[in-house]
N, C-alpha and C positions, 0 to 999 in steps of 0.2 A: 974531393972526397974519393977516400978508396974505400969498399967494398967488393966482395966476392963476387957476390949475386949485383944483378946489373933493378934485377928487383926491388934490392937494398938499396941503392943508389938511388932509384926512383921516389922510393918510399922517403930517404931522408930528406929532398929534394920535396916533395910535398910538404915535410915541418914548417920546413924555410920558410916556404911558399904562406904557409898559412900563419906565421911571426911576422911575414911580411909583411902581411895582410892585417896587421893589427891584431886577429884572434887570439886568444887565450887558449898554452896548452898547460896548466898546473905542474910545480915542480913537485916531490920529483914525481918523475912517471913510477907506477906500480910495481913491485921486487917482481908480480906473477903476470904482468900487460908483455902479449908476446913481443912486441916491439921495443919492448926497452933494451936490447944491443942494439938498438941503433940510433937511441936517446945519447946513449954509454958512448957511442964512438962521436957522434958527435958535438958531446963537449969533451971529449980528451983530442979531438981532431982541433978545438977551437974555434966552431962553429955557432955557438948555443953554449949559452951560460945563462946561472943564473941570479936570476932579478930579484936580491933581499926588498924585501921593503918593510914597512910598518905595518898599513895598510896597503890592501884588506891583508887580512892576516895570513891568510896561504900565498905561498911565493909562488912565482910559477918561471915556465924560459923566458928566454930573452934572446935576441941575435949579435955576435959581437959583431965590429967592423967586418972580421973575416967572412960571416953568414951572412952581413947583407951587401956584400960583393961577390959573394959566389952565387944570390941568389938574381940578382940584376943582370947579370952577366948571361942569362938564359931566360930569365922571367922579366918577357913584356904585354902583359894586360891590354893593355890597349888597344881596338880591331882586332883582337885574338876571333874572336868568332864568326867577324863579317870575312877576318883572314879562310876561318875553319869552310865558312857555309863557300867560298867561292875555291877554295881548293874541292868541294865534293860536287860544284858545278860541273866542272873539266871531266869530269869520269874517266878520269887517267889509271892506268892499273896498278897495282900496290907497291909495286917497284918503280913507277912512272910520282905514284903521289910521294914517298921520299926523296925521287929527285929535285920534285918542285921544291919539298923545304929545303934539303942542304942550299938551291941554286937561289932563295930567296935569305939565305944563312941565316937559316937555324938547325938547331939538331932535331932531328926523326923521332930518337928516344925520348927525348926527356921535352919538349915542345905539348908534344899531343898530351903527355902527361902532366904538366908542367896548368896548361889553356885546359883545359878540360874541369866546365865548374861543377862537375858533378862528381870530379875526383878528390876523395880527402884521404887522405894517410893511413888512416885507420883503416880503410875499408880497403885499398888500392893493392892490397897484397891475394884479398880472397874475389872481389870484387873485379880488379882491373879497370880501365877508363876506356871510358867509351870512343874518346877521338881516337886514341894509342890501337884498338881492335880494331878501327877504320885502316888506320895509314899503315898498319901490319896485318893483315886480313891474310897476305896468301902464308903467312910461317904459323895461324893459328887453327887448332884442331880441324880436320875434317869434320862436317857434320856428319853424323848418320842418318840415312833414310827410317823411317817409321818404322817396314817391313824387319833392316836389319837390327833396329834395337828392338824389334818385340820378341825375335830371334836370341839375340845377345839375353833378355832378357829371361830369357825360357829355358838355357845354356844354363844361368851360372850356378844350380843346384849343384854343379858336378858332375864325376864319372859315373854316379846311379843312373837310377829311372829317370825320366823324362821329369823335369822339374814345370811344375805348370804354373807361372805366375799368378798370384791372387787370384784377378781382375777378371783372370779366362778359365776359371776353376769351373767345375759345372756347380750348380749350386741347385738344391733339394727342400723345393718350397712344399711346408703342407699346409693345406687349406681343409682345417678341422670344421667349415661347414661343409662340407663336402662327406666326412665321414658319419653325417647322420643318414647319411643316400647307403642302398643295397647298390652288388651288382648293375640290376638293369635300372639306373636312375629314378628307383620310387623311393620316397619319401619313409623312414624304417619308423617303426612302432614306438620308436624311442628315440628322440633330436637332439637329448643332450647325455652329454657326457662328460663325467668326472676326471678330468685331466690333473689332477693335486696328484 
């Protein structure tokens, strides 16, 4: 499969995985769907095709022989979860995790994406993959410490006066019950006020 973006390639393999596992994807995918170009490319390259059926009335995508060969070359679900747990128990560095996957004859980019049971083609572009994040942990953006994050939130206002995050903005609370008292905390003659 040829895609300019590696994430699109991984999403395409997730589509093939879903069809290979027997799940249904209605054909055609909506024109306004953000992943429509991936489906168009998969169709044009011959990995998926329309399954034209009489019943049910809606058509769906199916894998072609080329699509089946492509997914079977990289997707081996039997024992994948135990394999991942074994990888985690080894406490390897991220680079060593990838080297271990390569030594076992699997692609360190595609294997974690395809074998993570929580990863779906429709959410991978925004959510990512838990297994992939573990294997490629050293390429993730650094996590901000709390103080740095709060400072960044305060500075968001731009070059003007110092912006205050709404959570840190001082609050003025008016206790209407205390308005019935004078300065010396003695009840005043009239304790009811018309606030309308």
